[in-house]
PyMOL Python script that loads the backbone (N, CA, C, O; Angstrom):
from pymol import cmd

cmd.read_pdbstr("""\
ATOM      1  N   UNK A   1       0.865  -0.913   0.080  1.00  0.00           N
ATOM      2  CA  UNK A   1      -0.137  -0.120  -0.166  1.00  0.00           C
ATOM      3  C   UNK A   1       0.725   1.277   0.215  1.00  0.00           C
ATOM      4  O   UNK A   1       1.608   1.192   1.069  1.00  0.00           O
ATOM      5  N   UNK A   2       0.427   2.646  -0.483  1.00  0.00           N
ATOM      6  CA  UNK A   2       1.249   3.478  -0.773  1.00  0.00           C
ATOM      7  C   UNK A   2       0.759   4.522  -0.464  1.00  0.00           C
ATOM      8  O   UNK A   2      -0.213   4.928  -1.101  1.00  0.00           O
ATOM      9  N   UNK A   3       1.266   5.237   0.565  1.00  0.00           N
ATOM     10  CA  UNK A   3       1.054   6.107   1.652  1.00  0.00           C
ATOM     11  C   UNK A   3       1.468   7.595   1.268  1.00  0.00           C
ATOM     12  O   UNK A   3       2.673   7.794   1.427  1.00  0.00           O
ATOM     13  N   UNK A   4       0.873   8.490   0.883  1.00  0.00           N
ATOM     14  CA  UNK A   4       0.607   9.789   0.347  1.00  0.00           C
ATOM     15  C   UNK A   4       0.857  10.675   1.659  1.00  0.00           C
ATOM     16  O   UNK A   4      -0.194  10.744   2.296  1.00  0.00           O
ATOM     17  N   UNK A   5       1.825  11.323   2.224  1.00  0.00           N
ATOM     18  CA  UNK A   5       2.032  12.378   3.145  1.00  0.00           C
ATOM     19  C   UNK A   5       2.777  13.741   2.757  1.00  0.00           C
ATOM     20  O   UNK A   5       3.998  13.740   2.920  1.00  0.00           O
ATOM     21  N   UNK A   6       2.077  15.091   2.181  1.00  0.00           N
ATOM     22  CA  UNK A   6       2.524  16.357   2.082  1.00  0.00           C
ATOM     23  C   UNK A   6       3.804  16.329   3.707  1.00  0.00           C
ATOM     24  O   UNK A   6       3.856  15.620   4.712  1.00  0.00           O
ATOM     25  N   UNK A   7       4.833  17.773   3.069  1.00  0.00           N
ATOM     26  CA  UNK A   7       5.915  17.952   3.746  1.00  0.00           C
ATOM     27  C   UNK A   7       5.484  17.807   4.875  1.00  0.00           C
ATOM     28  O   UNK A   7       5.752  16.806   5.539  1.00  0.00           O
ATOM     29  N   UNK A   8       4.569  18.993   5.404  1.00  0.00           N
ATOM     30  CA  UNK A   8       4.157  19.122   7.035  1.00  0.00           C
ATOM     31  C   UNK A   8       4.327  18.228   7.743  1.00  0.00           C
ATOM     32  O   UNK A   8       5.032  18.158   8.750  1.00  0.00           O
ATOM     33  N   UNK A   9       3.270  16.987   6.946  1.00  0.00           N
ATOM     34  CA  UNK A   9       2.754  15.346   7.899  1.00  0.00           C
ATOM     35  C   UNK A   9       4.568  15.222   7.664  1.00  0.00           C
ATOM     36  O   UNK A   9       5.430  15.983   8.104  1.00  0.00           O
ATOM     37  N   UNK A  10       4.650  14.617   7.250  1.00  0.00           N
ATOM     38  CA  UNK A  10       6.397  14.191   6.994  1.00  0.00           C
ATOM     39  C   UNK A  10       7.087  14.765   7.868  1.00  0.00           C
ATOM     40  O   UNK A  10       7.684  13.891   8.497  1.00  0.00           O
ATOM     41  N   UNK A  11       7.430  16.194   8.407  1.00  0.00           N
ATOM     42  CA  UNK A  11       8.441  16.135   9.563  1.00  0.00           C
ATOM     43  C   UNK A  11       7.203  16.139  10.437  1.00  0.00           C
ATOM     44  O   UNK A  11       7.657  15.317  11.233  1.00  0.00           O
ATOM     45  N   UNK A  12       6.204  16.362  10.841  1.00  0.00           N
ATOM     46  CA  UNK A  12       5.882  16.077  12.344  1.00  0.00           C
ATOM     47  C   UNK A  12       5.421  14.464  12.687  1.00  0.00           C
ATOM     48  O   UNK A  12       5.334  14.145  13.873  1.00  0.00           O
ATOM     49  N   UNK A  13       5.187  13.655  11.833  1.00  0.00           N
ATOM     50  CA  UNK A  13       5.403  12.157  11.942  1.00  0.00           C
ATOM     51  C   UNK A  13       5.972  11.828  11.427  1.00  0.00           C
ATOM     52  O   UNK A  13       5.349  11.273  10.522  1.00  0.00           O
ATOM     53  N   UNK A  14       6.973  11.730  11.291  1.00  0.00           N
ATOM     54  CA  UNK A  14       8.778  11.250  10.626  1.00  0.00           C
ATOM     55  C   UNK A  14       9.225  10.086  11.019  1.00  0.00           C
ATOM     56  O   UNK A  14      10.007   9.384  10.377  1.00  0.00           O
ATOM     57  N   UNK A  15       8.430   9.664  12.801  1.00  0.00           N
ATOM     58  CA  UNK A  15       8.749   8.671  13.134  1.00  0.00           C
ATOM     59  C   UNK A  15       7.907   7.798  13.060  1.00  0.00           C
ATOM     60  O   UNK A  15       8.160   6.656  13.442  1.00  0.00           O
ATOM     61  N   UNK A  16       6.838   8.109  12.601  1.00  0.00           N
ATOM     62  CA  UNK A  16       5.551   6.764  12.406  1.00  0.00           C
ATOM     63  C   UNK A  16       5.792   6.227  10.697  1.00  0.00           C
ATOM     64  O   UNK A  16       5.434   5.137  10.251  1.00  0.00           O
ATOM     65  N   UNK A  17       6.297   7.019  10.146  1.00  0.00           N
ATOM     66  CA  UNK A  17       6.728   7.009   8.559  1.00  0.00           C
ATOM     67  C   UNK A  17       7.833   6.161   8.584  1.00  0.00           C
ATOM     68  O   UNK A  17       8.060   5.234   7.807  1.00  0.00           O
ATOM     69  N   UNK A  18       8.421   6.489   9.410  1.00  0.00           N
ATOM     70  CA  UNK A  18       9.940   5.482   9.338  1.00  0.00           C
ATOM     71  C   UNK A  18       9.531   4.041   9.488  1.00  0.00           C
ATOM     72  O   UNK A  18       9.876   3.170   8.689  1.00  0.00           O
ATOM     73  N   UNK A  19       8.486   3.746  10.959  1.00  0.00           N
ATOM     74  CA  UNK A  19       7.781   2.669  11.424  1.00  0.00           C
ATOM     75  C   UNK A  19       7.463   2.326   9.856  1.00  0.00           C
ATOM     76  O   UNK A  19       8.185   1.515   9.276  1.00  0.00           O
ATOM     77  N   UNK A  20       6.570   2.842   9.300  1.00  0.00           N
ATOM     78  CA  UNK A  20       5.873   2.233   8.163  1.00  0.00           C
ATOM     79  C   UNK A  20       6.713   1.657   6.862  1.00  0.00           C
ATOM     80  O   UNK A  20       6.538   0.690   6.120  1.00  0.00           O
ATOM     81  N   UNK A  21       7.655   2.649   6.930  1.00  0.00           N
ATOM     82  CA  UNK A  21       8.472   1.688   5.245  1.00  0.00           C
ATOM     83  C   UNK A  21       9.241   0.651   6.253  1.00  0.00           C
ATOM     84  O   UNK A  21       9.138  -0.515   5.871  1.00  0.00           O
ATOM     85  N   UNK A  22      10.094   0.855   7.627  1.00  0.00           N
ATOM     86  CA  UNK A  22      10.090  -0.535   8.170  1.00  0.00           C
ATOM     87  C   UNK A  22       9.577  -1.719   8.041  1.00  0.00           C
ATOM     88  O   UNK A  22      10.402  -2.632   8.010  1.00  0.00           O
ATOM     89  N   UNK A  23       8.084  -2.104   7.926  1.00  0.00           N
ATOM     90  CA  UNK A  23       7.170  -2.628   8.026  1.00  0.00           C
ATOM     91  C   UNK A  23       6.512  -3.050   6.345  1.00  0.00           C
ATOM     92  O   UNK A  23       5.459  -3.641   6.108  1.00  0.00           O
ATOM     93  N   UNK A  24       7.616  -2.475   5.266  1.00  0.00           N
ATOM     94  CA  UNK A  24       7.168  -2.644   4.301  1.00  0.00           C
ATOM     95  C   UNK A  24       6.265  -1.450   3.407  1.00  0.00           C
ATOM     96  O   UNK A  24       6.386  -1.449   2.182  1.00  0.00           O
ATOM     97  N   UNK A  25       5.812  -0.945   3.742  1.00  0.00           N
ATOM     98  CA  UNK A  25       5.342   0.207   3.002  1.00  0.00           C
ATOM     99  C   UNK A  25       5.697   1.371   2.139  1.00  0.00           C
ATOM    100  O   UNK A  25       6.552   2.170   2.521  1.00  0.00           O
ATOM    101  N   UNK A  26       5.087   1.510   1.000  1.00  0.00           N
ATOM    102  CA  UNK A  26       6.110   2.679   0.832  1.00  0.00           C
ATOM    103  C   UNK A  26       5.359   3.817   0.825  1.00  0.00           C
ATOM    104  O   UNK A  26       4.144   3.924   0.661  1.00  0.00           O
ATOM    105  N   UNK A  27       6.286   4.763   1.043  1.00  0.00           N
ATOM    106  CA  UNK A  27       5.657   6.730   1.541  1.00  0.00           C
ATOM    107  C   UNK A  27       6.647   7.235   0.482  1.00  0.00           C
ATOM    108  O   UNK A  27       7.863   7.135   0.318  1.00  0.00           O
ATOM    109  N   UNK A  28       5.074   8.138  -0.524  1.00  0.00           N
ATOM    110  CA  UNK A  28       5.837   8.970  -1.137  1.00  0.00           C
ATOM    111  C   UNK A  28       5.428  10.615  -0.565  1.00  0.00           C
ATOM    112  O   UNK A  28       4.278  11.016  -0.386  1.00  0.00           O
ATOM    113  N   UNK A  29       6.497  11.289  -0.378  1.00  0.00           N
ATOM    114  CA  UNK A  29       6.238  12.848   0.085  1.00  0.00           C
ATOM    115  C   UNK A  29       5.980  13.840  -0.913  1.00  0.00           C
ATOM    116  O   UNK A  29       6.852  13.615  -1.752  1.00  0.00           O
ATOM    117  N   UNK A  30       5.513  14.497  -1.189  1.00  0.00           N
ATOM    118  CA  UNK A  30       4.770  15.265  -1.991  1.00  0.00           C
ATOM    119  C   UNK A  30       5.331  17.004  -1.100  1.00  0.00           C
ATOM    120  O   UNK A  30       5.888  17.249  -0.030  1.00  0.00           O
ATOM    121  N   UNK A  31       4.772  17.921  -2.321  1.00  0.00           N
ATOM    122  CA  UNK A  31       5.274  19.457  -2.115  1.00  0.00           C
ATOM    123  C   UNK A  31       4.548  20.290  -3.197  1.00  0.00           C
ATOM    124  O   UNK A  31       4.973  20.582  -4.315  1.00  0.00           O
ATOM    125  N   UNK A  32       3.348  20.616  -2.625  1.00  0.00           N
ATOM    126  CA  UNK A  32       2.221  21.190  -3.497  1.00  0.00           C
ATOM    127  C   UNK A  32       1.165  20.326  -4.465  1.00  0.00           C
ATOM    128  O   UNK A  32       0.426  20.752  -5.352  1.00  0.00           O
ATOM    129  N   UNK A  33       1.337  19.102  -4.029  1.00  0.00           N
ATOM    130  CA  UNK A  33       0.401  18.155  -4.499  1.00  0.00           C
ATOM    131  C   UNK A  33       1.580  17.647  -5.213  1.00  0.00           C
ATOM    132  O   UNK A  33       1.081  16.785  -5.937  1.00  0.00           O
ATOM    133  N   UNK A  34       2.174  17.652  -5.323  1.00  0.00           N
ATOM    134  CA  UNK A  34       3.188  16.904  -6.143  1.00  0.00           C
ATOM    135  C   UNK A  34       4.618  15.795  -5.867  1.00  0.00           C
ATOM    136  O   UNK A  34       5.560  16.399  -5.355  1.00  0.00           O
ATOM    137  N   UNK A  35       4.797  14.779  -6.049  1.00  0.00           N
ATOM    138  CA  UNK A  35       5.699  13.827  -5.437  1.00  0.00           C
ATOM    139  C   UNK A  35       7.194  13.891  -5.334  1.00  0.00           C
ATOM    140  O   UNK A  35       8.092  13.436  -6.043  1.00  0.00           O
ATOM    141  N   UNK A  36       7.183  14.536  -4.323  1.00  0.00           N
ATOM    142  CA  UNK A  36       9.208  15.080  -4.429  1.00  0.00           C
ATOM    143  C   UNK A  36      10.269  13.935  -4.122  1.00  0.00           C
ATOM    144  O   UNK A  36      11.484  13.904  -4.321  1.00  0.00           O
ATOM    145  N   UNK A  37       9.495  13.109  -3.632  1.00  0.00           N
ATOM    146  CA  UNK A  37      10.900  12.090  -2.439  1.00  0.00           C
ATOM    147  C   UNK A  37      10.030  10.451  -2.382  1.00  0.00           C
ATOM    148  O   UNK A  37       8.832  10.564  -2.644  1.00  0.00           O
ATOM    149  N   UNK A  38      10.397   9.314  -2.143  1.00  0.00           N
ATOM    150  CA  UNK A  38      10.343   8.270  -1.369  1.00  0.00           C
ATOM    151  C   UNK A  38      10.777   8.022  -0.484  1.00  0.00           C
ATOM    152  O   UNK A  38      11.848   8.531  -0.154  1.00  0.00           O
ATOM    153  N   UNK A  39      10.019   6.975   0.416  1.00  0.00           N
ATOM    154  CA  UNK A  39      11.030   6.538   1.773  1.00  0.00           C
ATOM    155  C   UNK A  39      10.650   5.517   1.610  1.00  0.00           C
ATOM    156  O   UNK A  39       9.482   5.176   1.425  1.00  0.00           O
ATOM    157  N   UNK A  40      11.840   4.699   1.665  1.00  0.00           N
ATOM    158  CA  UNK A  40      12.461   2.961   1.162  1.00  0.00           C
ATOM    159  C   UNK A  40      13.056   2.862   2.497  1.00  0.00           C
ATOM    160  O   UNK A  40      13.544   3.680   3.277  1.00  0.00           O
ATOM    161  N   UNK A  41      12.833   1.433   2.513  1.00  0.00           N
ATOM    162  CA  UNK A  41      14.197   0.701   3.550  1.00  0.00           C
ATOM    163  C   UNK A  41      15.634   0.741   2.946  1.00  0.00           C
ATOM    164  O   UNK A  41      16.052   0.313   1.870  1.00  0.00           O
ATOM    165  N   UNK A  42      16.327   1.456   4.078  1.00  0.00           N
ATOM    166  CA  UNK A  42      17.719   1.509   3.251  1.00  0.00           C
ATOM    167  C   UNK A  42      18.011   0.258   2.911  1.00  0.00           C
ATOM    168  O   UNK A  42      17.516  -0.738   3.438  1.00  0.00           O
ATOM    169  N   UNK A  43      18.899   0.269   1.938  1.00  0.00           N
ATOM    170  CA  UNK A  43      20.014  -1.407   1.695  1.00  0.00           C
ATOM    171  C   UNK A  43      20.843  -1.292   1.137  1.00  0.00           C
ATOM    172  O   UNK A  43      20.917  -0.829  -0.001  1.00  0.00           O
ATOM    173  N   UNK A  44      22.123  -1.902   2.169  1.00  0.00           N
ATOM    174  CA  UNK A  44      23.372  -1.533   2.087  1.00  0.00           C
ATOM    175  C   UNK A  44      23.978  -1.651   0.518  1.00  0.00           C
ATOM    176  O   UNK A  44      23.414  -2.075  -0.491  1.00  0.00           O
ATOM    177  N   UNK A  45      24.858  -1.304   0.632  1.00  0.00           N
ATOM    178  CA  UNK A  45      25.663  -1.712  -0.933  1.00  0.00           C
ATOM    179  C   UNK A  45      26.432  -2.796  -0.810  1.00  0.00           C
ATOM    180  O   UNK A  45      27.106  -3.026   0.194  1.00  0.00           O
ATOM    181  N   UNK A  46      26.377  -3.557  -1.862  1.00  0.00           N
ATOM    182  CA  UNK A  46      27.542  -5.039  -1.492  1.00  0.00           C
ATOM    183  C   UNK A  46      28.632  -4.319  -1.062  1.00  0.00           C
ATOM    184  O   UNK A  46      28.396  -3.113  -0.989  1.00  0.00           O
ATOM    185  N   UNK A  47      29.828  -4.675  -0.729  1.00  0.00           N
ATOM    186  CA  UNK A  47      31.250  -4.497  -0.575  1.00  0.00           C
ATOM    187  C   UNK A  47      31.655  -5.671  -2.000  1.00  0.00           C
ATOM    188  O   UNK A  47      31.448  -6.850  -2.285  1.00  0.00           O
ATOM    189  N   UNK A  48      32.176  -4.758  -2.453  1.00  0.00           N
ATOM    190  CA  UNK A  48      32.870  -5.257  -4.065  1.00  0.00           C
ATOM    191  C   UNK A  48      34.581  -5.035  -3.475  1.00  0.00           C
ATOM    192  O   UNK A  48      35.075  -4.168  -2.755  1.00  0.00           O
ATOM    193  N   UNK A  49      35.070  -6.046  -4.042  1.00  0.00           N
ATOM    194  CA  UNK A  49      37.073  -5.890  -3.306  1.00  0.00           C
ATOM    195  C   UNK A  49      37.131  -5.755  -5.247  1.00  0.00           C
ATOM    196  O   UNK A  49      36.373  -6.084  -6.160  1.00  0.00           O
ATOM    197  N   UNK A  50      38.434  -5.110  -5.145  1.00  0.00           N
ATOM    198  CA  UNK A  50      39.212  -5.776  -6.423  1.00  0.00           C
ATOM    199  C   UNK A  50      38.518  -4.510  -7.333  1.00  0.00           C
ATOM    200  O   UNK A  50      39.113  -4.328  -8.395  1.00  0.00           O
ATOM    201  N   UNK A  51      37.596  -3.792  -7.141  1.00  0.00           N
ATOM    202  CA  UNK A  51      37.027  -2.960  -8.438  1.00  0.00           C
ATOM    203  C   UNK A  51      37.941  -2.179  -9.346  1.00  0.00           C
ATOM    204  O   UNK A  51      37.441  -2.124 -10.469  1.00  0.00           O
ATOM    205  N   UNK A  52      38.889  -1.668  -9.283  1.00  0.00           N
ATOM    206  CA  UNK A  52      39.858  -1.295  -9.735  1.00  0.00           C
ATOM    207  C   UNK A  52      40.947  -1.573 -10.664  1.00  0.00           C
ATOM    208  O   UNK A  52      41.672  -1.083 -11.531  1.00  0.00           O
ATOM    209  N   UNK A  53      40.540  -3.096  -9.715  1.00  0.00           N
ATOM    210  CA  UNK A  53      42.095  -4.234 -10.403  1.00  0.00           C
ATOM    211  C   UNK A  53      42.228  -3.979 -11.407  1.00  0.00           C
ATOM    212  O   UNK A  53      41.170  -4.080 -12.029  1.00  0.00           O
ATOM    213  N   UNK A  54      43.189  -3.608 -12.091  1.00  0.00           N
ATOM    214  CA  UNK A  54      44.211  -3.247 -13.319  1.00  0.00           C
ATOM    215  C   UNK A  54      44.148  -1.779 -13.902  1.00  0.00           C
ATOM    216  O   UNK A  54      44.848  -1.342 -14.815  1.00  0.00           O
ATOM    217  N   UNK A  55      43.074  -1.038 -13.123  1.00  0.00           N
ATOM    218  CA  UNK A  55      42.682   0.549 -13.925  1.00  0.00           C
ATOM    219  C   UNK A  55      43.779   1.313 -13.214  1.00  0.00           C
ATOM    220  O   UNK A  55      43.835   2.479 -13.604  1.00  0.00           O
ATOM    221  N   UNK A  56      44.633   1.011 -12.321  1.00  0.00           N
ATOM    222  CA  UNK A  56      45.079   2.117 -11.759  1.00  0.00           C
ATOM    223  C   UNK A  56      46.785   2.042 -11.854  1.00  0.00           C
ATOM    224  O   UNK A  56      47.239   1.070 -11.250  1.00  0.00           O
ATOM    225  N   UNK A  57      47.669   2.801 -12.431  1.00  0.00           N
ATOM    226  CA  UNK A  57      49.002   2.854 -13.177  1.00  0.00           C
ATOM    227  C   UNK A  57      49.959   3.114 -12.031  1.00  0.00           C
ATOM    228  O   UNK A  57      49.869   4.285 -11.665  1.00  0.00           O
ATOM    229  N   UNK A  58      50.781   2.462 -11.394  1.00  0.00           N
ATOM    230  CA  UNK A  58      51.612   2.876  -9.542  1.00  0.00           C
ATOM    231  C   UNK A  58      52.847   2.241 -10.623  1.00  0.00           C
ATOM    232  O   UNK A  58      52.825   1.713 -11.735  1.00  0.00           O
ATOM    233  N   UNK A  59      53.895   2.605  -9.645  1.00  0.00           N
ATOM    234  CA  UNK A  59      54.680   2.184  -9.731  1.00  0.00           C
ATOM    235  C   UNK A  59      55.592   1.938  -8.224  1.00  0.00           C
ATOM    236  O   UNK A  59      56.022   2.622  -7.295  1.00  0.00           O
ATOM    237  N   UNK A  60      55.557  -0.040  -8.823  1.00  0.00           N
ATOM    238  CA  UNK A  60      55.956  -0.648  -7.650  1.00  0.00           C
ATOM    239  C   UNK A  60      56.841   0.018  -6.701  1.00  0.00           C
ATOM    240  O   UNK A  60      56.515  -0.039  -5.515  1.00  0.00           O
ATOM    241  N   UNK A  61      58.145   0.781  -7.099  1.00  0.00           N
ATOM    242  CA  UNK A  61      59.232   1.073  -6.130  1.00  0.00           C
ATOM    243  C   UNK A  61      58.567   2.204  -5.368  1.00  0.00           C
ATOM    244  O   UNK A  61      59.202   2.588  -4.385  1.00  0.00           O
ATOM    245  N   UNK A  62      57.441   2.805  -5.616  1.00  0.00           N
ATOM    246  CA  UNK A  62      56.773   3.837  -4.889  1.00  0.00           C
ATOM    247  C   UNK A  62      56.475   2.996  -3.360  1.00  0.00           C
ATOM    248  O   UNK A  62      56.539   3.651  -2.320  1.00  0.00           O
ATOM    249  N   UNK A  63      56.191   1.705  -3.323  1.00  0.00           N
ATOM    250  CA  UNK A  63      55.823   1.589  -2.239  1.00  0.00           C
ATOM    251  C   UNK A  63      56.971   0.278  -1.626  1.00  0.00           C
ATOM    252  O   UNK A  63      56.865  -0.554  -0.725  1.00  0.00           O
ATOM    253  N   UNK A  64      57.754   0.511  -2.341  1.00  0.00           N
ATOM    254  CA  UNK A  64      59.232  -0.620  -1.511  1.00  0.00           C
ATOM    255  C   UNK A  64      59.596   0.017  -0.267  1.00  0.00           C
ATOM    256  O   UNK A  64      59.993   1.173  -0.416  1.00  0.00           O
ATOM    257  N   UNK A  65      59.570  -0.449   1.009  1.00  0.00           N
ATOM    258  CA  UNK A  65      59.936   0.003   1.950  1.00  0.00           C
ATOM    259  C   UNK A  65      61.203  -0.013   2.146  1.00  0.00           C
ATOM    260  O   UNK A  65      61.962  -0.861   1.676  1.00  0.00           O
ATOM    261  N   UNK A  66      61.639   1.266   3.111  1.00  0.00           N
ATOM    262  CA  UNK A  66      62.954   1.310   3.431  1.00  0.00           C
ATOM    263  C   UNK A  66      63.351   0.391   4.143  1.00  0.00           C
ATOM    264  O   UNK A  66      64.309  -0.374   4.037  1.00  0.00           O
ATOM    265  N   UNK A  67      62.600   0.496   4.844  1.00  0.00           N
ATOM    266  CA  UNK A  67      63.066  -0.797   6.646  1.00  0.00           C
ATOM    267  C   UNK A  67      63.004  -2.181   6.057  1.00  0.00           C
ATOM    268  O   UNK A  67      61.988  -2.585   5.492  1.00  0.00           O
ATOM    269  N   UNK A  68      64.052  -2.877   6.186  1.00  0.00           N
ATOM    270  CA  UNK A  68      63.442  -4.556   5.406  1.00  0.00           C
ATOM    271  C   UNK A  68      62.552  -4.924   6.862  1.00  0.00           C
ATOM    272  O   UNK A  68      62.031  -6.001   6.570  1.00  0.00           O
ATOM    273  N   UNK A  69      62.281  -4.711   7.737  1.00  0.00           N
ATOM    274  CA  UNK A  69      61.211  -5.012   9.069  1.00  0.00           C
ATOM    275  C   UNK A  69      59.578  -4.621   8.349  1.00  0.00           C
ATOM    276  O   UNK A  69      58.610  -5.366   8.500  1.00  0.00           O
ATOM    277  N   UNK A  70      59.545  -3.707   7.797  1.00  0.00           N
ATOM    278  CA  UNK A  70      58.099  -2.693   7.041  1.00  0.00           C
ATOM    279  C   UNK A  70      58.287  -3.733   6.047  1.00  0.00           C
ATOM    280  O   UNK A  70      57.459  -4.616   6.268  1.00  0.00           O
ATOM    281  N   UNK A  71      58.886  -3.963   5.225  1.00  0.00           N
ATOM    282  CA  UNK A  71      59.152  -4.677   3.965  1.00  0.00           C
ATOM    283  C   UNK A  71      58.658  -6.058   3.932  1.00  0.00           C
ATOM    284  O   UNK A  71      58.264  -6.662   2.934  1.00  0.00           O
ATOM    285  N   UNK A  72      58.727  -6.511   5.201  1.00  0.00           N
ATOM    286  CA  UNK A  72      58.799  -7.767   5.652  1.00  0.00           C
ATOM    287  C   UNK A  72      57.228  -8.022   5.971  1.00  0.00           C
ATOM    288  O   UNK A  72      56.535  -9.015   5.748  1.00  0.00           O
ATOM    289  N   UNK A  73      56.975  -7.026   6.450  1.00  0.00           N
ATOM    290  CA  UNK A  73      55.414  -6.918   6.955  1.00  0.00           C
ATOM    291  C   UNK A  73      54.342  -6.770   5.868  1.00  0.00           C
ATOM    292  O   UNK A  73      53.248  -7.324   5.987  1.00  0.00           O
ATOM    293  N   UNK A  74      54.678  -5.992   4.772  1.00  0.00           N
ATOM    294  CA  UNK A  74      53.852  -5.643   3.920  1.00  0.00           C
ATOM    295  C   UNK A  74      54.237  -6.712   2.836  1.00  0.00           C
ATOM    296  O   UNK A  74      53.322  -7.502   3.070  1.00  0.00           O
ATOM    297  N   UNK A  75      54.615  -7.024   2.290  1.00  0.00           N
ATOM    298  CA  UNK A  75      55.780  -8.583   1.275  1.00  0.00           C
ATOM    299  C   UNK A  75      55.973  -9.896   1.892  1.00  0.00           C
ATOM    300  O   UNK A  75      55.965 -10.930   1.224  1.00  0.00           O
ATOM    301  N   UNK A  76      56.163  -9.866   3.273  1.00  0.00           N
ATOM    302  CA  UNK A  76      56.824 -11.722   3.174  1.00  0.00           C
ATOM    303  C   UNK A  76      57.739 -11.439   3.414  1.00  0.00           C
ATOM    304  O   UNK A  76      58.211 -10.305   3.322  1.00  0.00           O
ATOM    305  N   UNK A  77      58.416 -12.728   3.921  1.00  0.00           N
ATOM    306  CA  UNK A  77      60.046 -12.453   4.280  1.00  0.00           C
ATOM    307  C   UNK A  77      60.237 -13.312   2.593  1.00  0.00           C
ATOM    308  O   UNK A  77      59.629 -14.315   2.220  1.00  0.00           O
ATOM    309  N   UNK A  78      61.516 -12.329   1.649  1.00  0.00           N
ATOM    310  CA  UNK A  78      62.022 -13.054   0.677  1.00  0.00           C
ATOM    311  C   UNK A  78      63.242 -13.594   1.079  1.00  0.00           C
ATOM    312  O   UNK A  78      64.276 -13.036   1.447  1.00  0.00           O
ATOM    313  N   UNK A  79      62.805 -15.384   0.881  1.00  0.00           N
ATOM    314  CA  UNK A  79      63.677 -16.149   1.705  1.00  0.00           C
ATOM    315  C   UNK A  79      64.958 -16.298   0.905  1.00  0.00           C
ATOM    316  O   UNK A  79      65.950 -16.620   1.557  1.00  0.00           O
ATOM    317  N   UNK A  80      65.125 -16.086  -0.637  1.00  0.00           N
ATOM    318  CA  UNK A  80      65.729 -15.600  -1.817  1.00  0.00           C
ATOM    319  C   UNK A  80      66.950 -14.777  -1.923  1.00  0.00           C
ATOM    320  O   UNK A  80      67.965 -14.877  -2.611  1.00  0.00           O
ATOM    321  N   UNK A  81      66.338 -13.497  -0.574  1.00  0.00           N
ATOM    322  CA  UNK A  81      67.787 -12.789  -0.565  1.00  0.00           C
ATOM    323  C   UNK A  81      68.281 -13.237   0.995  1.00  0.00           C
ATOM    324  O   UNK A  81      69.242 -12.584   1.402  1.00  0.00           O
ATOM    325  N   UNK A  82      67.996 -13.788   1.490  1.00  0.00           N
ATOM    326  CA  UNK A  82      68.589 -14.528   2.863  1.00  0.00           C
ATOM    327  C   UNK A  82      69.864 -15.886   2.241  1.00  0.00           C
ATOM    328  O   UNK A  82      70.460 -16.592   3.055  1.00  0.00           O
TER     329      UNK A  82
END
""", "prot")
cmd.dss("prot")
cmd.show_as("cartoon", "prot")
cmd.util.cbc("prot")
cmd.orient("prot")
């Protein structure tokens, strides 16, 4: 079911409207009789790792640590160098 309210009603009854949205109702807020906003339940955006993989250019040397202990923390032990 769709609930239509004007801006004044939305400000006055926001808590109640949010409860209705959480219960699955569609709330439309209107200004001068014209719809301007929809109240909808929040949907968390999915986490996307690696979205820019291969898109950014950088110099590997820029991330090389000066301190061998710090470099080992980031890149692991280089047994070939030992």
